[in-house]
C-alpha positions, -999 to +999 in steps of 0.1 A: +000+001+001+011+039-005+025+052+024-002+081+032+010+090+067+042+080+077+036+092+114+011+062+119+024+036+095+046+011+107+077+016+116+104-016+105+114-027+138+102-061+155+071-055+172+041-073+191+019-082+180+033-097+149+022-076+115+025-079+081+023-054+052+036-037+024+049+003+018+062+026-010+067+058-009+083+082-034+103+108-014+138+099+006+124+119+036+095+098+038+119+064+035+141+081+063+110+078+084+095+045+080+131+029+077+131+034+117+146+021+141+174+025+115+187+062+116+205+074+085+201+099+059+189+095+020+206+109-010+194+100-042+223+102-066+202+109-098+174+132-111+149+104-115+119+098-093+128+081-063+104+049-054+115+024-028+089-004-020+089-026+007+072-060+021+075-070+056+068-096+086+077-084+117+074-105+153+081-098+187+117-109+179+125-101+142+119-083+111+120-095+083+116-076+048+122-071+014+138-041-002+133-026-038+150+007-052+148+024-087+166+054-075+203+050-068+208+063-030+239+069-007+226+059+028+249+063+056+239+070+094+234+045+124+223+012+126+192+001+150+204-008+189+197-039+203+195-054+173+216-078+152+211-069+112+223-084+081+212-084+038+209-111+017+211-102-019+179-106-038+191-086-073+221-068-068+230-039-089+262-035-100+276+000-082+264-016-048+286-014-020+287-016+014+317+007+034+328+011+000+334-026-007+315-052-027+310-074+001+281-095-015+301-125-026+325-130+005+291-132+023+261-115+041+267-075+046+264-071+085+253-043+112+262-049+146+245-018+163+270+010+155+278+029+119+264+024+087+275+035+051+263+020+018+256+031-020+226+014-032+225+011-072+191+015-092+171-020-094+188-034-065+168-062-046+174-073-011+163-090+021+169-074+055+168-092+085+172-075+122+169-102+156+168-089+188+204-093+208+186-103+239+165-133+216+200-142+207+215-145+240+185-161+253+185-186+223+223-196+218+247-209+238+274-183+252+301-193+229+279-198+201+260-163+205+293-148+209+309-155+178+279-146+158+281-115+172+320-111+169+318-120+132+290-095+129+309-069+145+336-068+110+304-057+089+302-089+071+290-127+079+313-151+061+290-174+040+291-194+005+271-189-023+252-217-023+245-216+012+236-183+005+213-192-022+197-218+001+193-187+027+176-164+006+154-191-008+141-201+025+134-165+039+118-154+008+096-184+017+090-172+049+076-137+042+052-151+012+038-178+035+034-153+061+018-129+035-006-159+021-014-173+051-016-141+075-036-161+106-007-186+112+006-158+128-021-160+159-004-193+169+023-188+195+041-221+180+039-209+146+057-176+158+082-197+178+086-217+151+096-189+125+118-171+152+137-202+161+140-212+123+156-177+109+180-180+137+184-216+127+192-207+087+215-184+095+238-205+117+235-228+092+249-204+063+274-184+081+307-201+088+317-187+124+350-185+132+368-193+167+342-218+180+366-248+197+361-281+188+344-304+216+362-341+220+336-370+218+317-369+255+323-396+276+293-420+273+285-414+312+280-372+302+258-381+275+237-405+294+231-382+321+226-356+295+199-379+278+184-389+314+176-350+321+162-341+287+139-370+283+127-360+319+119-324+312+103-336+276+076-358+298+058-318+308+071-297+282+056-281+256+070-296+224+055-269+200+077-242+213+105-260+225+140-253+214+167-275+215+196-245+231+165-247+260+164-282+260+208-282+264+201-256+292+174-282+312+201-309+303+231-291+315+251-303+289+261-288+250+242-289+225+269-312+211+271-339+237+231-337+239+232-344+201+260-373+205+241-389+233+203-387+207+224-398+178+237-428+196+200-435+210+173-428+186+199-425+160+185-389+153+198-356+164+177-333+188+163-310+163+147-344+144+136-359+175+118-329+186+104-324+149+095-361+148+079-358+183+055-330+168+045-348+140+030-376+158+015-351+185-002-337+152-013-371+142-025-384+172-048-349+175-062-358+139-070-391+148-087-384+181-106-355+169-143-351+170-158-353+135-156-313+123-139-304+155-107-296+142-091-290+108-054-299+091-043-260+094-051-258+131-034-291+140-006-278+123-004-246+134-007-257+168+023-277+163+043-249+149+041-261+113+038-231+092+046-243+054+013-266+052+030-278+015+060-291+037+042-303+065+020-324+046+051-341+021+068-349+054+036-364+072+027-384+040+065-395+040+061-404+075+034-423+080+024-437+050-008-411+044-014-378+043-031-360+074-065-355+054-063-394+053-056-396+089-084-369+101-117-388+081-100-421+095-120-434+126-098-451+152-109-483+162-101-497+198-105-534+204-116-551+237 
């Protein structure tokens, strides 16, 4: 939608309740206003029309939006406080630079809270992500959070081309899914899944230096960690549970817990939790009274927001689609 009132229009920052939308402005002053919490000055570099378009998804812990620019512009100022930012290119302008360097081929241009300088060429299209630093520290192990933020402080998060392409695809899918199905944002489990998935995709993409290698933990340590994890799982809400939280409750590192789950179940903790949630959906679909539950409600309730992928994985796992499960009445033999 065009921007009619820059004072009441949403600022592009993490927000509760979650919000989706789109904006288009034809004036650099209005662009500076809607870009908050970024604090910067925009100077068009040609006399042509200034048109900026933005499509966004805002949640309590992150902002994800797609920017496109019709006019080449210089941007300088300050990055948002309390937030880690990074950019994922979709279509690069030939003369786009970040700190006077074309860094896209080396990784993800990043912004730790502080200064910002960039030249954005006409036709540039990219994704911008802002993640709450508080969320990063609450979710990740201290050494992992420190390595991520230290890399961001260098103004680029190192990553290879193939991984960048996959990250772009995943983030675009997330943004489009939210716009196609805004009702999914009403489910706390979906919000939590979006937040943890976004951070997980970032960590899968970047190649963080400085993380110390950990030797394979002893069998006693693995078993104790596994026992504590399983005890916690008995009463936990799996739809919003993350692996770092499970590690914290278990008192062991993520690597130790991964060894323990792989040795016992043949799958990593993340795969174990995902499988557990699939089974929870199947029980709901099987036992729900006729007409009381939809597949979408059951999937969203367990944090599955990509319904096409959910259906395909469900069929692969159980040998039938979720609709077949919903229509089939359970039989109890006495």
